[in-house]
N, C-alpha and C positions, 0 to 999 in steps of 0.2 A: 504494500500500500504506500502510495506517495505521500510524504509528509514534508511539504516544502518549507515549513517554518521551524524545522528542527534547529535548536540552538538559539532561538529567538525568545527573549524574555519579555513577557507582556505583564504590565502592572495593572491591577484592577483596584481603584481607589474607592474605599467604602468606610462607613462607620456603622454602629448598631442602628438597625432600622432601614438598611438598604433594600432596594427592590430585589427580592430573591430570584424571581423569575428572570429578570434581566441579567443578573450576575451569572446564574447557572447556565443560561443560554450561551453567553459569551464564553464562559469557562469551557463548556463542552466543545464548542466550535474551535476554539484555539488549541485545545489538547488534541482534537482530531487532526489538526494540521501539524502537530508535532511541537507546538510552542510550549515553553515553560511558563505557566501562569502563576503569578505571585499576587497574593492579596496583601495590599498595603492599607493599614488602618490606624486610626487614632487609638483604637482599643488594642490591648495586649492579650495574647493568648488566643481567645476566641472572639469572633464578631457574630452578632445575631442578625439574621435576615428578617424581613417583613414579607409575609406571604398572603397577599390579599387583605383580609380583615384582621389578621393577628400575627403574632410572632411565628417565625419559621424556624429553620435549622441554624445551628451554630457551625461556623467555618473557622478553620485554623488561620490565624494571621501569620503571614510569612515574614513581614517586616513592619516595625512600627513606623508610622509616618514621620515622627520626629527625628529618625535617623536615616530614613530612606533617601536615596539620591536618584534623580531622574537619569543621570548618566549611566546607571546600571541596567536600564531597561530600553528596549527598542520602541515600544508602543505603550500607550496609556488608554485605559477605558475608565470613564467616570460614570458610574452607575447611578440611576435615580433613586428616589426614596426620600421623602421630606425629612424624616427623622435623621437619616444619615447626613443629608446635605446641611441641616441645621448644626449638627455636631462638627462637620468638617469646616464650617465657617468660623468656628471658635478658635482656631489655631492658625498662626501665621505660616506654619509648615505647609498647609494646603496651598497657599499662594506660591510659596517657594517651589514645591514639587510640581505643580501644574505648570508654573512659569518656566521651569527648566525644559519641559517638553515643547512648549510653545516657542521659546526662543531658539531651540535647536531644530525647529521645524520637523519634529518627529511626529508620526501618525498619532492622532488623538481621536477617540470616539466619545461623544457626549450623548447620553441616553436619557429619555424621559424628561424629568423636570431638572436635570443637571445644568441647563443653561442658566439657571438662577445662581449656581455656584460659579460659573464662568463670569457672570456679571459681578459677583462679590469679589472675586480675585482679580478683577480688572482685565479680563481677557475676552470681553464681549464686544467692545467698541469697534465699529467698522467691520465686524465679521458677519458673514451670512450664516444663519443657523436656524434650526427648527427644534421643536421639542413639545413637551406637554403644554397644553393651553394655559395651565396654571403658571408657567414660567415666562410666558410671552411678555407680560407687562414689565417685569423686572429686567428682562434681557433688553427690551427695546429702550427702556429708560436709561440703561447703561450704554446705549449706542449701537446695539446689535441690529443688523439688517435682517428682519424676521422673514422667514419663508413659510408658506403654508403647505409646501411639499412634504411628503412622508419622510424623505431622506434628503439631506442638504450637505453639500460640500463647500468648504472654504479652505483652499490650500490643502494642507495635510489634516485638517479637522473635518470629521464627518459627524453629523448629528441626526437624531431621529426622535420623533415623538414616542415611538415604541408601543403604539397601540397593538393589540394582539394580532390584527390582520396584517400588520407590516413587519412584525418581528422577524419572521423567517427571511424575508427579502433584505432587511437591514443586516442581519447576521451574515448572509452571503456577501453582501456588498462590503461590509466591514472587513471580512476575511480577505477578500480580493484587494481592497485598499491597503490593508496592512502588508500583504504579500508584496505588492508593487512598490510600497514606499518605505518599508522598514529596512534598516541596515541589517540584513540577515547574513550571519557568518557563512562564508563559502566553504564547501567541503574541500579537503586537501586532496 
């Protein structure tokens, strides 16, 4: 089986209350491509997902956000989930970590209501993005150029509202985008 992303480290940024369906869909897709998926979180040990109307499963945290460095990863996924995003806003490490990907022009995927976090860390101004309707006002107020498309590209950043009917298409598009734009180690 062809696994074109072997050796590629993908960071998934979350805190307690992240959208579990979004995170696990990305995680499965990246692992299927051979990528090494690492959960980066403000929480230590375990981080708890939110699954619909209640708490979901716990997931092991691979690296604490306060010591994680963007240079160690090829791609970043910022998963939605209001509780998670609210917690990520509380630390300057979030701005530092996301900023390192944006300034290095590494592939970044923004899911669901995560455009709110991009606005908070000052990486929305002048960027085309889409997301959950709940994030539109904050993103546009921060200067984002909002798109009503299901999936939106802006340079190496891809965003999606991540409604159930668009999730499969987004995951395929994100995987292709990461494969084409990540600095994937070449086999010797």
